[in-house]
N, C-alpha and C positions, 0 to 999 in steps of 0.2 A: 764633423765639427765641433770644435773644442766647447766646453761648458761655458767659457769665459764670451766666446763668439757669439754664441747661442742667445744669452744672457744681454749682451750690448745688442745684438741686431732685436731681440724681442722688445726691449726698452725703447729701442729708436723708433721701431715699427710703430709701437704704441703711442710714442710722443709726436713723431712725424705726422702720422695722420689725423692725431686731436688737434694739433696746435700748429700745423703748417712746418713746412723745411727749415725756411729761415728764422723762423723765431726760436727753433731749439738749438740750445748751443751745446758744444763738446762737454761742456763744464756738467750740464746738467745731467747728459747722458751716462757719464762716467760717474757719478753721484748716484743716480737713480739703478744703475747696472752692479753697483757696487765692483767696480774694477778700477785700475789704476787709468791714466793717461796714457802712460808705457804699453800697459796692456791693448788698450784701441788701437793706439799706433802701429802695435804688432799686427793686428787683424786688418786695420784698415790704416792705410796711410794719410789720408785725409777725410774730411767728412762728405766730400763727395762721391768718395767710394764708399762711404756707409749707406748713402742716399741711394746708390744704383744699387747696393746690395739689399736695400729694402725694396726697391722697385721690380729688383729681380725675384726676390720671394713671393712677391705677389703676384708676378707674371707667371711663374712656375704654378702657385696654387692655382690660378684661375685656368692655366692648361690643364691641369690634372683635372678639376671640375668637368671643363668640356669633355676631356677623354673619359672619363666615366661616365658620360650621358651619351657618348658614341658608341660605346660600348654594350651601352643596356640593352640592344636590339629594338630599339622604338622603329619605328616608320620614319622615314627621311624628313617627313612634315612635321611629325611628333617630336624627331630630335629638335628641330628649331623651335618647336615649344616649348620644351624643355629647356633649353638655352635661355630662352626668354623667362620662364619661370623661375630659374636660379639667379637672373640679373633681380627680378621683381622683389625674390625674397632677400636679397642682400639690400635691398633700398629699407625693408622694413625691420632691419637689424637696430636694436638700439645702438644710440652713439654713431649711427650713419651720418658722414660727414661730404658724402660728394664719392667720385673717381679717385683713387690717388694718383691716377697718371694725369687726368685732366689737372688734378690740383699741383702736380710737379711740373706740367708745363706752362701754367700760369705762372709758377715762380721760377722758371727756367727758361725764359722763351728763346734764347739761343739756339739755334737749330745745331751748330757744333758741338753745343756742350754735353759731356757724358752722360750727362740726367735727360737733357731732353732727347737724346739718341736712344736712352734706354725707353722712354716714352713712345718714341715713333716705332722702334723695334715692337714692342708690345703691341701696338696699335696695326703695324704690319700684318703681324699674324692673327690678330683676331679679324682684322679685314677678309684674310685668304682663309680663314677657317669658316667665318659665316658664309662665305663665296662658295665653298664646296660645300657648304650644308644645303645651301639654296639649288646648287648644281644638282644634287642627289635627288632634289624634290622635283626636278625636270622643270625647273623654273625657266622659263622661255629667255629670260634676262638676270642670269645669276649675280652680274656684277654689281648692276643698280638696285636690285631687291637686298644685295647685302650694304651696298653703301646706306639705304633706306634705314635698316635693320641698326646699323651702327650709330646713325643719325639719332634715330629714336632712343636708341641705347642712351647716347651722350646727353640729349635731353632729360633724359627719366633721371641720370645721375645727378645731373644739375639742380634739376627740379626738387629731388627728392629729399634733399636736406633743407629745401627752403619752405616746404609747404607739405600739405599732409601728405603723407607717402601713400595710403592707401589710394588716393584719388590719382595719384602718378603712375602708380602701379595699373591701377586698371587701362588708364589711356595708355598706356605703353605697350599692354598685352594685348589691348584692342587694334593699336597699330600694327602689330606684327601680324594679327589675324587679317588686316585689312591688307596686308603684302601677299598672305597666302592665299585670300579669296581672288586678289588681283590677278593671279599666277591662275589659279582654276578657271576663271572667265577668260583670259587669253587663250588658254588651252582649248576650252570649248568652241570659243570663235573661230580658233585655226582648225579644230576638227569640222566644225561646220561647213568651214570653208572648203575642206578638201573633199566634202562629200560633194558640195555643190558643184 
C-alpha cells in the first residue's frame, strides 16, 4: 500500500466512523489526508470504492482478532467467551460510535449496492465463524445459538454508544453466558434421557 493510499484510507476511516459515510465529502478527505484529488481517484475511482475499502479493512481487522483468539488454544467454550470479551472491550473504547457495518447498512440500504454487499459479506462471515465456534462446543443447536450471539452483539453495538457502555457490556456478556448455560442444560437433559 502506497503512503498516499494509506493516508487516504486512514483519514477516511477516522472521518467515516466519527461522522458518517454520507456526511463526509471527498474534498474533506483530500484536504485532511494532504493529497490531491487526482491522487485519491488514482487509488479509489469513486467515493463508494473508498467506503468499501474502509469496510474491507475493518473486516480484515476483526477477522485477524478472531483468528488470534482461535489460535490461542482456549477451550471451545472459552473461545466463545474470548470473542465476546473482545466485542465488549470495543464497546468501552473512547469514541465508540457503534458498529461500522450496521452504520453503513443504515446509510446504504440498497442490497445491490457495493457498500451494502460489503456489509453482508462481513456479516455472513461473522455468523459462519460464530456457528463454527458453537459447533466446537458441542452445542446441540449451533446455528440458532450463533444467531442469538450475533443478535446480542448487534444490540450491544447499537446500545453501547447511546448509554452506559459498562451496563451494556455486562448485559451482553450475561447473555452470552446464558447461551452457553442453555447448551450445558440441554446436554445434561439429553444425557439423563439417554440413561433413562
